[in-house]
N, C-alpha and C positions, 0 to 999 in steps of 0.2 A: 630516758630513751622510750624504756617499752610503755611507758604512757603514749609517747608521741607517734609512735608505729599504730598504736589501740586507735587513736584518735584519728590518723590519716585512715586506718581503713571502714572506719565508721561512714566516712567522709563519700571516699569510694561508693559503697554499699548503695548511700542514699543519692547519689550522682547517677549511679546504675540502675536505679527503681524505677525512672522514669524517662519516656522515649522523647529522644533527641526531636528538635521541633521538623526536620526534614521528612523523618520517617512519619511524624502525625502528620503533616501533607499528604504528603506522595502513598502512604499505606491501604488505606483503602481502596483507593483507585484502583493500583496497583492489583492488590486482591482482587477486587472484580474483576479487571483483566484478566485473572488469571481463573479463576474459578466460573466464570460464564463460557458457557458453550456458544458459540455462534447460532444464532437461528438459522431452523433448516429456512431455506427459499423457497416459496411459495413454490408449487406444481405446474406447472408449463399449460399451460390453458391445452386443453387438445379438442378439438374438432369432432362434434357430435356425430360417430357415426351414421353416416344417410341409409334414409329408409332404402331398402331394396323397390327397384322398381316394380310397380305389378305387374306379375305374369303376360301376357298378353293371351289373351283367348283364343285356341286353336281356330281356324278357318273352320266355318259350318262346311259339314259335306254337304256338296255338290247335289242337288236331290234332282232327279230325270222326271219333271209331271208329265202325266199324260196327259195328247194331244185333246181337248174337246171334243167330243161326239157329239153332234144335233141328233137328237133322236127322230128328228121329222126335218123336210123340208118342202120347197114350192111344187117337187114332182116337176120343176121345169130340169133340162140338161144344156150344157154347152160342149160344142164340140171340136175336140182339138184339134188345132191346125199346123203344129210344127211335128216333124217328123214325117210328112205326107208325102210318099214315092207315089203318085199313079201311073208313073208310065214303068212302074218295075213288074214282075210275074210273083206269083203265088197267089195265097186266099186274100181277097181285100176285106181289111176289118176295118171298123171306125172306133174311135174313143169317145165316150160322152161322160162327162163328172156332173151330178148335179148341183144346179147353183148352191150359196150360201154353203157348203156343205165344208169347207176350210182344205178343198184338195184344188189343187192349179191340174185343170187337163192336163196342159202339154207335159207338166212335168209328170202325171200318171201315164200318160200314153208314152213318154218317156221309159218307163219302168217297164210296161207291159212290150213294149219292141223288145228291150233287153230278154226278157222272157222267153219270147217268141223262136228270137233267132239265136239262142245259147244252145250249145248241141250237145246238151243233155237233155233237152226240150223236146219238142213234137217234130219238130225242123230236123233233128239227128244229121247235124251233121250236112245237111245241104237237100235234102231226100225231101224235106218238105218246105216249103216257101209262107211265107204271110208279107204283104204289105198294107201299109196304112193307108186309108182315104179319108178324104171327109165329106162324101157324096153318099148318095142310094146305092152307088155301085157295091157299097159293100154286104156280105152274105156275113158276116159276122159283126155284131155289136157289145161291146163292152162297156158295158153301165155301171160307174160306182153312185149310188144313192145310199141315204139314208135311209135306218132302217125301216122305217116306216113306207116311205117309198120302196124298197124292194120287198116287204110284205104285199103290199100290192099288186104292183108287177107281178111279182112271183106264184102270186094269187091267181094271177089268172088264166094262168098254166095248170091252176092246179095243186101246186106247190105251197105249204104250210112252212115257212124260214123263223117265222117267230120273233123275229126281230136280232136274230143271229147267225142267220145262215145266209148263206150266198146258193143260188139258182142258175140252170139253165132253162129256159124253153123257149123252142123254133128258134133262130139265128138270133139270141139274146141272151148272152151273160151278165147277169147281174149281182153285183160285187157288192156285199153290206160293208157301210163305209164304215162299222165297228169294227169289222173284222181287217178293214182296209188298214186300219188307222191303229189298232190296238192287236190284233194276231191275233191269237186262241194260247191259251193255259197249258195245252195239251203236248203245244206244239215248242220242241225244245231246240230251239235254234234264234236266230237273228230276224227281225221282220222284214226284210229284204228277202227273205226263204221263205216266210210265209204266203208275203204277197205273192210269190213266184207259184208255193203252191197251188193260190188258190187260180194264178192263169192255167196252170197245166190240168188239175184238175176237170173245173169248167170246159177250159177249149178241146177238153178230152173228150167229154159228152158229147160236143158239137162234133167230136169229130167220130162220132159213133159206140165209144170205149164207156162200158157200162163199171157199176163199182165192182171192187177188190177187195180183199180180206190181210191179216198178217198173214206171210208166206211163214213163219216160223221165230222160235225166241232168238232175239237179238241181229235178226234179220233187217234191211232197208224198209220202212213202209212205202207199198205202192202207193205213190202221186194219185190212184185212181179210189185207194182207201178213204171214207171217212173219218180222218183221223181225228178231229174235231170230236168224235164219239167218243176217242179213247186210243190205242197202238195195241193193248192189245199180245203186251209183251216186242212188239216192235218198234224201233228207232224211228225219230224223225227224220223224214226226207221229203224232199220240195221235187222230185224230175222221174219223168220217167224211165232216164235213160241214164247209165252208166256214161262218165265222160268218153270210152272206148264201144259205148254201144249196146251195151247188156242191156235189156230189159226188165226195169227193175218191178214186175208185177209180181200181183198172187193170186190167191183163187178167185174166181169169179162169186161173187154174193148174188141169188140167183133174187 
C-alpha cells in the first residue's frame, strides 16, 4: 500500500512538471499582451506659428517745401485785372507782377486788397479808402518782382535792397519776390501776416510815414519799423492800428 502511494505521488509530480498544451500555446502571447504598454499615439501635427506680418513703416512726415524763388526775371510785368473797381472812391492803385515769377497777378491783387481794406490797416475802419484800377489813373503802383529786378528798380531811386529788401520810390512800391514768398526769419507769424506787413510798411511810406522803432519790450512792433532788421524786444506785428483804432506806433527813427 505504501509502495502504491509513493508511485502515485511520483507520477503526479512528473505530470505537474510539464505545462499543459493549452498553456504552452497561449502563454507567451497572453504575457506579451499583459506586459506591453500601448505605444503612445504620435503627436498630432501642429501648424507652424505664422510669422508676424511685417510692421508697416510709419508714414513719412509731410514736409512743406519752400516755393522756388527765381533770382531774376525778364523785367516785364502783368497787370492784375480782377478786382478792378474804377467807379469806386478812394486812392487808386494798380497791382503788377513780374512775368515768370510764379505768382498769379490776380491772386496777389486779392491779397493786397484784403490788407488795404482791413480795419487794422491804413483804411482804419473807413477813414481812408483804396480802389484797384488797371490803367494809368493809379497814383500808387504795387509791383511784385524778382530780387534782381527789385534791386534795379529800387536802385533807380538810390535805394539799396541787396536782393533781400522791399522799397518805395515815388509812386512805386517794389515788393521783393523773396520776401513775398518766404517771409522773414525775424517775423513770428504766418506768411499772410508778413505780406500784410510788407504792404502796410511800404504803403505807409507812400502816405508820408517815416521809420519808427520799438516802443518798449513786449510791445507790438510798429508797422513802420524795419522788423526784418530785428525786433529790439518788441513782438512781431503786421498792422498800424489795433482793431479798436489805436495807433501802434513807436519813436521816430531819424
